[in-house]
N, C-alpha and C positions, 0 to 999 in steps of 0.2 A: 116926438114917439120916440118911447126908450127901445133899444134893440137888445139883442141876445148880448152884444160886446158891452152896452151899458150896465148891464145887470152883473154880467162877471166882474165888471171893474168895481161895481158895487160890492161884490162879495168879496174882490180881492183886497179890499179895503176895511173890512170888517174888522179885524183885530187891532188895527191901528184905532179906528174911530171908536171901538168900545173902552179902548185905552184911554182915550180922550174923555170921553163920558164918564167913565170910573173916576177919574181925577178931577173932572167939572163937578161930579155930585159931591165927592167927599169935600171939595173945597166950600162949595153951598151949604151943604148939612152936616158936615164932620162924620157922615157914615160911608162905611166900606160896602161895596155891592159884593154879592159872592153868586149869583143867580139862581138863588132859592125863591120859593115861594113867598117867603117874608120879604125877601128885596123887592119883590113886585109892590108888595102894600108900602114900603118904604118911598119907591118911585111915585106910584099913585098920590101918597099924601103930600109929596113934594109938588108935583102936579096940581093938585087941588089949591094949594096955596100961592101958587106962582101964576097960575092962570084962572081967571074968573067965568072963561066961556071956551067952548070948542073954537069959537070964531077968533079968539085971541092967540091960539096956537097956531093956527092956519094961517095967521098973517105972514107975510113976507119973510119980515124980519125975524121970524122964529122958526124959518123953513128948516136950517141946519139944525137946530135943537131938537125939533120934531124928529128929522132923521136919526139924531144920535139915540133918542129916547124907544124910537121904533126899533131900530137896531138892538137896544138893550132887552126891552122886552121879548123880542122874537128870538133872539138868541138865548133866552132863558128857558122859553115854550120849547126851542130846539134841543136843548140840554136835558130838558127835564123829559121829555116826550121820545128821544131818541130820534128825533125826526131831521127833516132837510129844509133848506130855503128854497123856492121854486117861484118861478113868474110865469104867467099866463100873457104871452104877447099875441098870440093869433085870434081869439075868440072874443069879440067885442061885446058880446053880450053876456060874457063871465062877469058877475058881481066883483070881481077882484082882478078885472082886466088892468094888466099894467103897473099891479101893486105885488112886490113880495108878498109872500106868504108860506106859512110854515105847513108843510105836509110830512103825514107818516103813513104807514102801511094801515095800522089799526084805527087811524082818525077817520071819521065819516065825512068830514069837509073841512077845507083847508083853513087854516086861521091866519087872519090879516092883523097883524100888529099894529099897524098905522090906525087901522080902524079901530082896534081896543083902544088906543091910546085916545083917540079923538071922543070916543063914547064914554070913555072913564070921566071925561070931564064935563060930559053932558048929563050923565047920570049920578055924578058927585057922591057915591057911596065911600070911597075908600078903599073898598076890596072888589070891585067889580072885574079888573083884571085878572086877579088873584083866583076868583071865583071860576072864572073861565080856564084857567091853568089847571086848578084843582079838577074840574070837572072831566077835563082832556086827559089827565092822567089816569082817573079812574076808566076812562074809556079805552084808552090803551093797554091798560092793565088786565081787561077783562079777558078771560081764557087765554 
């Protein structure tokens, strides 16, 4: 079970892990990432070519890659929504129990990047994650 210290260490490593993912993605695709909505579409398109299903990305051998993608997607949400990373380690009934989520004062509910990444492979639209991001941007910009 993750602890607060585990989560704090996960956050501490964020910058280094994002650098690793950006370099990996550039090597894989030739594209630079810039934490924009469009970059989320680039990530999702790449995911759809790399993985045939949610089960594929959830395999043990893809655990580290899923973590890197989750970090990038989450940090893109965080930056665009002026939000922060949080985690619930107490309420076992919470749908996002033990999952890092993005929260912001004006967001009606937390956003779980891990869940978005896996759901995007199930939906196979190519714009699933960016649609969620665009809707969240609209929500936080109301009043």
